[in-house]
KEKE-3310 file (N, C-alpha, C; in steps of 0.2 Angstrom, whole numbers, plus 5000, padded with zeros to 4 digits):
npx = (5005:5004:5013:5009:5022:5031:5041:5055:5046:5044:5053:5053:5050:5034:5031:5035:5028:5013:5011:5017:5004:4992:4995:4996:4983:4974:4977:4975:4960:4961:4965:4955:4943:4944:4942:4951:4955:4943:4938:4929:4919:4921:4920:4909:4906:4917:4915:4919:4934:4936:4931:4941:4953:4949:4946:4962:4965:4957:4964:4977:4974:4969:4981:4989:4983:4972:4954:4945:4934:4932:4923:4922:4924:4912:4900:4904:4901:4891:4882:4887:4883:4868:4866:4871:4862:4852:4853:4853:4840:4834:4839:4830:4817:4816:4819:4832:4840:4858:4869:4884:4887:4880:4889:4902:4900:4900:4911:4919:4914:4917:4933:4932:4932:4946:4956:4970:4983:4999:5007:4999:4993:5001:5005:4995:4993:5007:5003:4992:4999:5009:5000:4996:5001:4995:4984:4988:4986:4975:4964:4957:4948:4945:4932:4933:4944:4953:4951:4949:4967:4970:4964:4972:4984:4982:4981:4996:5001:5004:5015:5024:5041:5039:5043:5047:5055:5053:5039:5038:5046:5034:5024:5025:5027:5014:5003:5003:5003:4988:4983:4986:4974:4965:4952:4943:4936:4932:4943:4955:4954:4953:4964:4975:4968:4972:4985:4990:4986:4993:5007:5006:5004:5018:5024:5018:5016:5021:5036:5048:5049:5055:5054:5041:5040:5043:5036:5020:5027:5030:5020:5009:5015:5016:5000:4996:5006:4995:4983:4987:4991:4984:4969:4960:4959:4958:4944:4937:4938:4932:4922:4916:4910:4899:4889:4876:4863:4856:4863:4873:4869:4864:4861:4871:4882:4884:4888:4876:4873:4864:4850:4845:4850:4839:4830:4831:4827:4816:4809:4811:4812:4809:4816:4820:4826:4832:4844:4842:4836:4835:4831:4844:4851:4859:4869:4879:4880:4874:4884:4885:4885:4877:4867:4865:4865:4851:4844:4845:4843:4838:4831:4832:4843:4850:4852:4859:4870:4877:4878:4888:4899:4899:4904:4917:4923:4925:4930:4942:4949:4961:4977:4987:4982:4976:4982:4973:4962:4963:4960:4948:4940:4944:4938:4923:4921:4925:4915:4904:4902:4907:4908:4911:4909:4907:4900:4897:4904:4917:4933:4943:4956:4952:4942:4945:4953:4948:4940:4949:4956:4946:4944:4958:4958:4951:4955:4967:4961:4957:4971:4976:4967:4970:4982:4981:4973:4986:4993:4987:4984:4975)
npy = (4994:5012:5022:5037:5050:5063:5078:5078:5078:5074:5079:5090:5107:5111:5097:5091:5097:5095:5083:5077:5081:5077:5063:5062:5066:5056:5045:5049:5045:5032:5027:5031:5025:5013:5012:5013:5011:5014:5025:5031:5033:5043:5055:5062:5062:5060:5067:5080:5078:5075:5086:5093:5088:5089:5104:5104:5102:5111:5119:5118:5116:5129:5138:5132:5128:5128:5134:5124:5125:5117:5110:5096:5095:5102:5094:5082:5088:5092:5081:5076:5088:5085:5074:5078:5086:5078:5070:5082:5084:5071:5069:5080:5078:5066:5071:5069:5080:5086:5096:5096:5083:5088:5098:5094:5087:5099:5104:5093:5095:5107:5103:5096:5107:5108:5108:5094:5094:5082:5080:5081:5071:5063:5067:5063:5049:5045:5049:5039:5029:5028:5030:5018:5007:5010:5002:4992:4993:4987:4976:4967:4958:4967:4970:4981:4987:4980:4980:4995:4993:4986:4995:5007:4999:4997:5011:5014:5007:5016:5022:5014:5007:4997:4985:4967:4964:4976:4974:4964:4969:4976:4970:4958:4961:4972:4961:4954:4964:4966:4951:4951:4962:4959:4945:4945:4938:4945:4956:4952:4942:4950:4958:4948:4948:4962:4962:4949:4956:4966:4961:4952:4962:4969:4960:4954:4964:4972:4966:4954:4938:4927:4933:4932:4919:4913:4919:4915:4903:4902:4905:4897:4885:4890:4890:4875:4870:4877:4871:4858:4860:4868:4867:4863:4871:4882:4882:4879:4892:4901:4896:4887:4884:4889:4882:4872:4856:4860:4867:4884:4893:4909:4920:4914:4915:4926:4933:4938:4947:4946:4948:4958:4968:4963:4968:4980:4983:4977:4988:4998:5015:5032:5040:5036:5035:5039:5040:5030:5019:5004:4993:4992:4980:4967:4968:4985:4992:4992:4986:4986:4998:5002:4996:5002:5018:5018:5013:5024:5037:5032:5027:5037:5045:5032:5028:5041:5040:5028:5033:5041:5034:5025:5032:5042:5026:5025:5036:5033:5025:5022:5018:5026:5027:5016:5011:5019:5014:5005:5006:5010:4998:4990:4998:4998:4986:4980:4987:4981:4973:4977:4993:5008:5023:5039:5044:5034:5023:5023:5021:5036:5039:5030:5034:5049:5049:5040:5054:5064:5057:5055:5068:5070:5062:5069:5080:5074:5069:5080:5088:5079:5082:5098:5094:5084:5095:5104:5099:5098:5110:5118)
npz = (5001:4997:5003:5015:5012:5021:5020:5033:5045:5056:5062:5066:5076:5077:5073:5084:5096:5092:5089:5102:5109:5102:5106:5121:5122:5116:5123:5136:5130:5130:5142:5149:5143:5145:5157:5168:5185:5188:5179:5175:5179:5190:5179:5170:5156:5141:5129:5131:5129:5116:5109:5115:5107:5092:5092:5091:5081:5072:5075:5072:5057:5055:5055:5046:5033:5020:5014:5005:4993:4980:4965:4967:4983:4985:4981:4989:5003:5001:5000:5016:5023:5022:5027:5042:5044:5043:5057:5066:5064:5069:5080:5088:5084:5090:5105:5111:5110:5110:5115:5117:5107:5095:5093:5093:5079:5072:5073:5066:5053:5050:5048:5036:5027:5024:5016:5018:5026:5022:5033:5044:5046:5047:5061:5069:5066:5071:5085:5091:5087:5098:5109:5107:5118:5131:5132:5139:5153:5155:5165:5160:5148:5130:5116:5111:5114:5106:5094:5091:5094:5081:5070:5072:5072:5056:5050:5053:5046:5034:5035:5036:5028:5015:5016:5021:5031:5039:5040:5049:5058:5064:5066:5074:5087:5089:5085:5097:5109:5104:5107:5122:5126:5120:5117:5104:5091:5080:5079:5080:5067:5056:5060:5055:5041:5037:5039:5030:5015:5016:5015:5004:4994:4995:4991:4978:4971:4956:4958:4958:4947:4957:4969:4970:4969:4981:4991:4990:4988:5004:5009:5005:5013:5027:5027:5023:5039:5046:5045:5048:5061:5069:5067:5074:5084:5080:5073:5083:5091:5082:5076:5080:5094:5094:5086:5084:5085:5074:5066:5063:5078:5076:5085:5095:5088:5086:5099:5106:5099:5087:5090:5097:5086:5075:5083:5084:5069:5067:5075:5066:5061:5054:5058:5070:5086:5098:5109:5118:5111:5115:5126:5134:5145:5144:5133:5130:5121:5101:5098:5084:5069:5058:5065:5074:5072:5062:5072:5083:5075:5061:5048:5037:5041:5040:5028:5023:5031:5025:5010:5012:5017:5007:4996:5000:5001:4987:4982:4986:4980:4972:4966:4973:4986:4991:5006:5013:5008:5012:5026:5028:5026:5033:5044:5042:5042:5052:5061:5058:5070:5079:5090:5086:5082:5084:5098:5110:5121:5112:5109:5104:5095:5081:5075:5075:5065:5056:5049:5049:5037:5028:5025:5020:5010:5001:4999:4992:4982:4974:4973:4962:4952:4949:4945:4931:4926:4924:4917:4904:4901:4906)
capx = (4998:5005:5016:5011:5029:5032:5049:5057:5036:5045:5057:5052:5047:5029:5029:5034:5022:5006:5011:5015:4995:4986:4997:4991:4974:4974:4980:4971:4954:4961:4964:4948:4939:4948:4940:4957:4953:4935:4940:4923:4913:4923:4918:4900:4906:4920:4913:4927:4940:4933:4931:4949:4956:4944:4950:4966:4965:4954:4970:4986:4972:4969:4988:4994:4982:4967:4949:4943:4926:4932:4915:4920:4920:4906:4896:4905:4900:4881:4880:4887:4878:4860:4865:4876:4857:4846:4854:4849:4832:4833:4838:4825:4811:4815:4818:4838:4847:4864:4871:4890:4886:4879:4896:4906:4895:4898:4918:4920:4910:4922:4939:4931:4932:4950:4963:4973:4993:5000:5009:4994:4989:5008:5005:4991:4994:5011:5001:4989:5003:5012:4995:4993:5004:4990:4978:4990:4984:4969:4966:4953:4950:4940:4932:4935:4953:4955:4946:4955:4972:4966:4962:4978:4990:4979:4984:5003:5004:5003:5021:5030:5043:5037:5048:5046:5059:5050:5033:5039:5046:5030:5019:5025:5023:5008:5000:5007:4999:4982:4981:4985:4971:4958:4948:4938:4937:4933:4948:4960:4951:4953:4971:4977:4968:4977:4992:4990:4984:5000:5013:5004:5005:5024:5027:5014:5013:5030:5041:5053:5047:5059:5051:5032:5037:5047:5031:5017:5029:5031:5012:5006:5018:5010:4994:4996:5006:4992:4979:4989:4992:4981:4965:4955:4957:4955:4940:4934:4938:4928:4914:4915:4908:4895:4886:4870:4860:4853:4868:4876:4866:4864:4863:4874:4888:4886:4888:4870:4871:4858:4843:4846:4847:4834:4824:4831:4825:4805:4805:4814:4807:4811:4820:4825:4820:4836:4849:4838:4832:4833:4834:4853:4853:4864:4876:4880:4877:4874:4888:4884:4887:4873:4860:4865:4861:4845:4838:4846:4844:4833:4831:4835:4850:4857:4855:4864:4877:4879:4879:4895:4905:4903:4909:4921:4926:4925:4936:4951:4950:4966:4981:4991:4978:4976:4982:4969:4956:4962:4958:4940:4939:4944:4931:4917:4921:4925:4909:4900:4901:4910:4907:4918:4906:4906:4899:4896:4909:4921:4938:4946:4958:4952:4937:4947:4960:4941:4936:4955:4957:4941:4946:4963:4953:4946:4962:4970:4958:4960:4978:4975:4964:4975:4989:4978:4972:4989:4993:4982:4985:4968)
capy = (4998:5017:5026:5045:5054:5072:5077:5081:5079:5070:5082:5100:5108:5108:5091:5086:5099:5093:5075:5075:5085:5071:5056:5064:5066:5047:5040:5050:5045:5026:5025:5032:5019:5004:5012:5013:5014:5019:5032:5034:5035:5053:5059:5063:5064:5061:5073:5085:5076:5074:5092:5096:5087:5090:5109:5105:5098:5116:5126:5117:5117:5137:5140:5129:5125:5133:5131:5122:5123:5112:5107:5089:5095:5104:5088:5079:5092:5093:5074:5077:5088:5080:5069:5081:5089:5074:5069:5085:5081:5066:5071:5085:5074:5060:5073:5067:5084:5084:5102:5092:5081:5094:5104:5090:5087:5107:5106:5089:5100:5112:5099:5094:5113:5109:5104:5093:5093:5080:5083:5082:5062:5060:5067:5059:5041:5044:5050:5035:5022:5029:5028:5011:5002:5014:4999:4987:4995:4985:4971:4960:4961:4971:4970:4989:4989:4977:4986:4998:4994:4985:5002:5010:4996:4999:5018:5014:5003:5021:5026:5009:5007:4992:4980:4961:4966:4980:4974:4958:4970:4980:4964:4955:4967:4973:4955:4952:4969:4961:4945:4953:4965:4956:4939:4943:4937:4951:4961:4946:4941:4958:4962:4944:4948:4965:4958:4947:4959:4972:4958:4951:4969:4970:4956:4950:4972:4975:4961:4950:4931:4925:4937:4930:4911:4912:4923:4911:4898:4902:4906:4889:4882:4891:4886:4868:4872:4879:4866:4851:4857:4872:4871:4862:4876:4889:4883:4881:4899:4906:4894:4876:4883:4892:4877:4867:4851:4862:4871:4889:4898:4914:4926:4913:4916:4934:4934:4941:4952:4944:4947:4964:4969:4958:4970:4986:4982:4977:4992:5004:5023:5037:5046:5034:5034:5042:5037:5025:5015:4999:4991:4988:4974:4965:4972:4989:4995:4989:4982:4988:5005:5004:4996:5008:5023:5015:5015:5031:5043:5031:5025:5042:5044:5026:5029:5045:5036:5024:5036:5045:5028:5023:5039:5039:5021:5026:5039:5030:5017:5022:5014:5028:5028:5007:5012:5023:5011:4998:5008:5013:4992:4985:5000:4998:4977:4980:4992:4976:4967:4981:4998:5011:5027:5045:5046:5030:5019:5024:5026:5040:5038:5027:5041:5055:5044:5040:5058:5064:5053:5058:5076:5069:5057:5074:5085:5069:5070:5088:5087:5075:5083:5098:5090:5083:5102:5108:5095:5099:5116:5122)
capz = (5000:4997:5010:5015:5017:5022:5022:5038:5047:5062:5066:5067:5082:5074:5075:5093:5100:5088:5090:5109:5111:5100:5109:5127:5123:5113:5130:5140:5131:5130:5149:5152:5138:5148:5164:5173:5193:5190:5180:5172:5187:5190:5173:5166:5149:5137:5126:5131:5126:5110:5105:5115:5101:5086:5092:5091:5074:5070:5076:5068:5051:5053:5054:5038:5029:5019:5016:4998:4989:4975:4964:4971:4990:4986:4981:4995:5010:5000:5006:5023:5027:5023:5036:5048:5045:5047:5062:5069:5063:5073:5086:5088:5083:5096:5109:5115:5106:5115:5111:5115:5102:5090:5093:5087:5072:5066:5071:5060:5048:5050:5047:5032:5021:5023:5012:5024:5024:5025:5038:5049:5044:5050:5067:5070:5066:5076:5090:5090:5089:5103:5112:5109:5126:5137:5133:5144:5159:5158:5171:5158:5140:5128:5111:5108:5114:5101:5089:5092:5088:5073:5067:5073:5067:5049:5048:5055:5038:5031:5038:5035:5024:5010:5015:5024:5038:5041:5041:5054:5067:5064:5066:5080:5096:5090:5085:5105:5112:5102:5110:5127:5128:5118:5110:5101:5085:5074:5079:5077:5060:5053:5060:5050:5036:5036:5038:5024:5010:5017:5016:4997:4989:4996:4988:4974:4966:4953:4959:4953:4948:4962:4974:4971:4970:4989:4995:4988:4993:5011:5011:5005:5019:5033:5030:5028:5044:5051:5045:5051:5071:5073:5063:5077:5089:5075:5073:5090:5094:5076:5073:5084:5099:5091:5085:5086:5082:5065:5062:5065:5080:5074:5092:5099:5085:5084:5105:5107:5093:5083:5094:5097:5080:5073:5087:5080:5062:5067:5076:5063:5062:5050:5062:5076:5093:5103:5114:5123:5107:5116:5134:5135:5150:5142:5128:5132:5114:5097:5091:5075:5070:5054:5067:5081:5066:5062:5079:5087:5072:5058:5042:5033:5042:5040:5022:5022:5032:5019:5006:5014:5018:5000:4992:5002:5000:4980:4981:4991:4976:4969:4971:4978:4992:4994:5012:5017:5006:5018:5033:5027:5024:5042:5050:5040:5045:5062:5064:5059:5075:5086:5090:5083:5078:5085:5107:5115:5122:5107:5105:5099:5091:5078:5073:5074:5059:5051:5049:5044:5029:5022:5023:5014:5003:4996:4997:4987:4974:4973:4969:4955:4947:4948:4942:4928:4922:4923:4911:4899:4901:4910)
cpx = (5003:5007:5012:5017:5029:5039:5051:5051:5039:5049:5056:5047:5039:5027:5028:5028:5015:5006:5010:5007:4992:4991:4994:4985:4973:4975:4976:4962:4953:4962:4959:4942:4941:4945:4944:4954:4946:4934:4934:4918:4916:4921:4913:4900:4913:4921:4919:4930:4941:4934:4938:4953:4953:4947:4958:4970:4965:4963:4979:4979:4970:4975:4991:4991:4975:4960:4947:4937:4928:4925:4916:4921:4913:4900:4895:4902:4891:4877:4883:4883:4868:4860:4868:4864:4848:4847:4852:4842:4830:4833:4834:4818:4810:4816:4826:4844:4852:4868:4879:4890:4884:4887:4902:4905:4897:4905:4921:4919:4915:4930:4938:4931:4939:4953:4967:4980:4994:5003:5008:4992:4996:5008:5002:4990:5001:5008:4996:4993:5007:5006:4994:4994:4999:4985:4982:4989:4977:4970:4960:4954:4945:4938:4934:4941:4955:4953:4951:4963:4973:4967:4970:4983:4986:4983:4989:5005:5007:5011:5027:5032:5039:5042:5047:5047:5054:5044:5031:5041:5040:5025:5018:5024:5015:5002:5002:5002:4991:4978:4983:4979:4963:4956:4945:4939:4936:4940:4951:4958:4953:4961:4976:4978:4972:4984:4995:4990:4990:5005:5010:5005:5013:5027:5026:5018:5023:5034:5045:5049:5050:5056:5043:5034:5041:5041:5023:5020:5029:5022:5008:5009:5015:5005:4994:5000:5002:4986:4981:4989:4987:4973:4959:4952:4956:4947:4935:4933:4933:4920:4913:4912:4900:4886:4880:4868:4859:4858:4873:4868:4868:4866:4870:4881:4891:4884:4883:4866:4863:4852:4841:4845:4841:4828:4826:4828:4819:4804:4807:4810:4811:4817:4822:4821:4824:4841:4848:4833:4832:4836:4840:4855:4858:4871:4872:4880:4877:4877:4888:4884:4881:4866:4861:4863:4855:4842:4840:4841:4837:4835:4832:4843:4855:4859:4860:4871:4881:4882:4888:4899:4906:4906:4915:4927:4927:4929:4945:4952:4954:4973:4989:4987:4977:4977:4976:4963:4956:4959:4950:4936:4937:4938:4925:4917:4919:4918:4903:4897:4906:4907:4912:4915:4903:4906:4895:4900:4914:4926:4941:4949:4957:4945:4939:4950:4953:4941:4945:4955:4950:4942:4952:4963:4951:4953:4967:4966:4959:4965:4977:4971:4968:4979:4988:4977:4978:4994:4993:4983:4982:4971)
cpy = (5006:5019:5034:5047:5062:5074:5083:5082:5079:5074:5090:5103:5108:5100:5088:5091:5096:5083:5074:5076:5078:5062:5057:5063:5059:5044:5042:5044:5035:5025:5026:5027:5012:5005:5010:5016:5017:5024:5034:5035:5044:5056:5058:5059:5062:5064:5078:5084:5075:5082:5096:5095:5088:5099:5111:5105:5105:5120:5124:5117:5125:5139:5138:5126:5129:5129:5128:5122:5122:5110:5098:5088:5100:5099:5084:5083:5092:5087:5074:5081:5089:5076:5073:5081:5083:5071:5074:5084:5075:5069:5078:5083:5070:5062:5070:5073:5083:5089:5099:5088:5085:5100:5101:5086:5093:5107:5101:5094:5103:5110:5097:5100:5111:5105:5101:5092:5086:5077:5081:5073:5058:5061:5063:5055:5041:5044:5044:5030:5023:5029:5023:5007:5007:5009:4992:4987:4991:4980:4965:4963:4963:4971:4975:4988:4985:4981:4990:4999:4990:4991:5005:5009:4998:5006:5017:5011:5010:5023:5021:5009:4998:4986:4974:4964:4969:4977:4968:4962:4972:4975:4962:4961:4970:4969:4951:4955:4964:4957:4946:4956:4964:4948:4940:4945:4942:4955:4956:4944:4945:4960:4955:4945:4955:4964:4956:4953:4964:4968:4955:4958:4972:4964:4951:4958:4973:4971:4957:4943:4926:4927:4934:4924:4912:4915:4916:4905:4894:4902:4900:4884:4883:4890:4880:4867:4871:4874:4859:4849:4864:4872:4869:4867:4882:4888:4883:4889:4904:4904:4890:4879:4887:4888:4871:4861:4853:4866:4878:4891:4907:4919:4923:4915:4924:4938:4938:4947:4952:4947:4956:4967:4970:4964:4978:4987:4981:4984:5000:5010:5026:5041:5043:5037:5037:5039:5031:5019:5009:4997:4987:4985:4970:4965:4981:4992:4990:4984:4982:4996:5009:5003:5000:5014:5022:5017:5017:5034:5039:5030:5031:5042:5039:5027:5034:5043:5032:5026:5039:5041:5026:5026:5041:5034:5021:5028:5036:5024:5019:5018:5019:5028:5021:5009:5014:5017:5006:4997:5009:5005:4991:4994:4998:4991:4977:4984:4986:4971:4969:4990:5006:5019:5031:5044:5039:5025:5017:5026:5030:5042:5035:5030:5046:5054:5046:5047:5063:5062:5055:5063:5073:5067:5064:5080:5079:5070:5075:5090:5083:5078:5090:5099:5091:5089:5106:5104:5093:5105:5122:5124)
cpz = (5000:5002:5009:5019:5015:5026:5029:5043:5053:5066:5068:5074:5081:5077:5082:5097:5096:5090:5096:5111:5108:5102:5116:5127:5121:5121:5136:5139:5132:5138:5152:5149:5143:5155:5168:5181:5192:5186:5177:5177:5190:5183:5170:5159:5147:5130:5125:5129:5118:5107:5109:5106:5094:5087:5091:5084:5069:5070:5072:5059:5049:5052:5048:5034:5026:5015:5006:4997:4983:4972:4967:4977:4990:4986:4988:4999:5007:5003:5013:5024:5026:5028:5038:5049:5048:5052:5067:5071:5069:5078:5091:5088:5090:5106:5116:5113:5112:5111:5110:5108:5096:5087:5090:5081:5068:5066:5065:5054:5045:5044:5038:5026:5020:5019:5017:5021:5026:5029:5046:5049:5050:5056:5070:5072:5070:5084:5093:5092:5096:5107:5115:5118:5133:5138:5138:5149:5161:5162:5167:5150:5138:5123:5109:5109:5107:5095:5086:5089:5083:5069:5066:5069:5058:5046:5050:5049:5032:5030:5037:5029:5019:5010:5022:5031:5043:5047:5048:5061:5066:5067:5071:5087:5096:5091:5095:5108:5111:5106:5117:5132:5125:5115:5106:5093:5078:5077:5076:5071:5056:5052:5055:5042:5032:5036:5032:5018:5011:5014:5008:4993:4990:4991:4982:4968:4962:4958:4955:4953:4955:4966:4975:4973:4980:4994:4996:4990:5001:5012:5012:5011:5025:5033:5028:5037:5048:5052:5049:5060:5072:5070:5067:5083:5086:5074:5077:5093:5089:5075:5078:5089:5100:5089:5087:5085:5074:5064:5067:5070:5080:5081:5095:5096:5085:5092:5108:5106:5091:5084:5094:5090:5075:5078:5085:5075:5063:5071:5073:5061:5056:5052:5068:5084:5099:5105:5114:5118:5109:5123:5133:5141:5150:5140:5130:5127:5109:5096:5084:5073:5063:5059:5073:5078:5066:5068:5084:5082:5066:5052:5039:5034:5042:5033:5019:5023:5027:5013:5007:5015:5010:4996:4993:5001:4991:4979:4982:4985:4971:4969:4971:4984:4995:5000:5015:5015:5013:5025:5032:5026:5032:5046:5047:5042:5050:5063:5063:5065:5081:5085:5090:5079:5085:5095:5108:5115:5117:5108:5100:5094:5083:5072:5070:5066:5054:5048:5044:5038:5027:5021:5018:5010:4998:4993:4993:4980:4970:4967:4963:4950:4946:4942:4933:4922:4921:4916:4906:4899:4903:4914)
residu = (MET:THR:ASN:ILE:THR:VAL:ASP:ARG:ALA:TYR:PHE:THR:TYR:GLU:ALA:ILE:VAL:PHE:THR:THR:VAL:PHE:THR:LEU:LEU:PHE:MET:VAL:THR:ASN:ILE:PHE:MET:ILE:ASP:TYR:ARG:ASN:LEU:GLN:SER:MET:ILE:ALA:SER:GLN:ASP:ALA:PHE:MET:ILE:LEU:MET:LEU:ALA:ALA:ILE:LEU:ILE:PHE:LEU:TYR:LYS:ASN:ALA:ARG:ILE:SER:LEU:SER:PRO:LEU:ARG:LYS:MET:PHE:LEU:THR:LEU:TRP:GLY:LEU:TYR:ILE:GLY:SER:LEU:PHE:LEU:SER:MET:ILE:ILE:ALA:GLY:HIS:PHE:VAL:TRP:THR:GLU:ALA:LEU:ILE:LEU:LEU:MET:VAL:THR:ALA:ILE:LEU:PHE:TYR:ARG:ILE:PRO:GLY:ARG:LEU:VAL:VAL:TYR:LEU:VAL:ILE:GLY:ALA:LEU:LEU:SER:LEU:PRO:SER:LEU:LEU:LEU:ILE:ASP:HIS:THR:LEU:ASN:GLU:SER:GLY:ALA:THR:LEU:VAL:LEU:VAL:PHE:THR:ALA:GLY:LEU:LEU:LEU:MET:PRO:ARG:THR:ASN:ARG:ALA:MET:ILE:PHE:TYR:MET:LEU:PRO:THR:PHE:LEU:VAL:LEU:ASN:ILE:ILE:THR:THR:GLY:ARG:THR:ALA:ILE:PHE:THR:TYR:LEU:ALA:ILE:ALA:PHE:LEU:GLN:LEU:ALA:TRP:ILE:ASN:LEU:TYR:ARG:THR:THR:GLU:THR:GLN:ARG:LYS:TRP:PHE:LEU:GLY:GLY:LEU:GLY:GLY:LEU:ALA:VAL:SER:ILE:LEU:LEU:PHE:PHE:ALA:ARG:PRO:LEU:TYR:ARG:PHE:PHE:ILE:GLY:ASN:ASN:MET:ASP:GLY:GLY:GLY:ILE:ASP:LEU:ASN:ASP:PHE:THR:SER:GLY:ARG:TYR:GLU:LEU:TRP:ALA:THR:VAL:TRP:HIS:ASN:ARG:GLN:TRP:PHE:GLY:GLU:GLY:HIS:GLN:TYR:PHE:ASN:PHE:THR:GLU:LEU:ILE:HIS:ALA:HIS:ASN:ILE:PHE:PHE:ASP:THR:LEU:GLY:ARG:TYR:GLY:ILE:ILE:PRO:LEU:ILE:LEU:PHE:ILE:LEU:VAL:LEU:GLY:VAL:VAL:PHE:LEU:LEU:SER:MET:THR:LYS:TYR:THR:LEU:GLY:ILE:LEU:LEU:TYR:PHE:GLY:ALA:TYR:ILE:PHE:ILE:GLY:LEU:PHE:GLU:TYR:ASN:TYR:LEU:PHE:MET:PHE:VAL:TYR:PHE:SER:PRO:ILE:VAL:LEU:LEU:PHE:ILE:PHE:MET:ALA:TYR:ILE:LEU:THR:PHE:ARG:GLU:ASP:MET:ILE:ASP:VAL:ASP:ALA:ALA:LYS:SER:GLY:LYS)
# end
């Protein structure tokens, strides 16, 4: 996957200041989300942390970037505005309007107006990576912690050299931490899929025939070894414990999520039922970004949310932005089973990176349009 490279971005005074700020904010929110020493009982809401994070980003953009109103950005902002407007309307109709939530949405909208410098992406990704060790402070495993690590790991691939050696030294410690902080099947499966895709890209795209043969041979040998020695425990971990006499029990397979999803779908409304759209007695949230949007905000916001993600996904489909495309793919897949969206039980680093990548992909597309225009003499 193509890397984001910014000359001397790591060693300037600006880089030290902003990377430190982002690292500290991500660390604090990670510690809050793992409820270290019952920290959540002392803080009513984590919205203030998100506001601080977005404020720091906006300060950087105000000093170092400019607002863009290109036709492409106008079209995307129109879609985004419809989505945000539908959320506000839903909150008003359901009587669950939250001012801090509205402020965060407006701050994100402001960020989307700017042409994002590549070095800001670097600062945020480095800050997110440096904050990961704080997840080790937890004394039990959490699915959301694993999802956070996988998404930050995926973002970190944008800064990694495209070599097998670099990947090995990057993968080994992150995979070790992943297995310490979570037993979540979604996080582990996504991590393995991302690592495989990255290694395949390194070894198969524009490489020598010898390197391709070595990679495919090593991959085949690894697959055979896994089937011989680990097939049974892997089957039990991902599927086996959720089988009954008639096949797979969907509710057991999804750890109780399916029943909640079915209830949300059955009770669907055009503009949702508010934050308490379900009696969360066993699951503290819907474990699905789409069903949560449907239950909380309704059918129309859900459709617009899917359109926003779909447009961003399509804009990322270039050979220069495959790393960001991989991040969006991981985000959507994890979002099918875990909660990683905005304001409820969310670790901030994945969602902040998501918004920055959304703005950055618009900037990248605008740069491509400018280059093509310059070449054609327009």
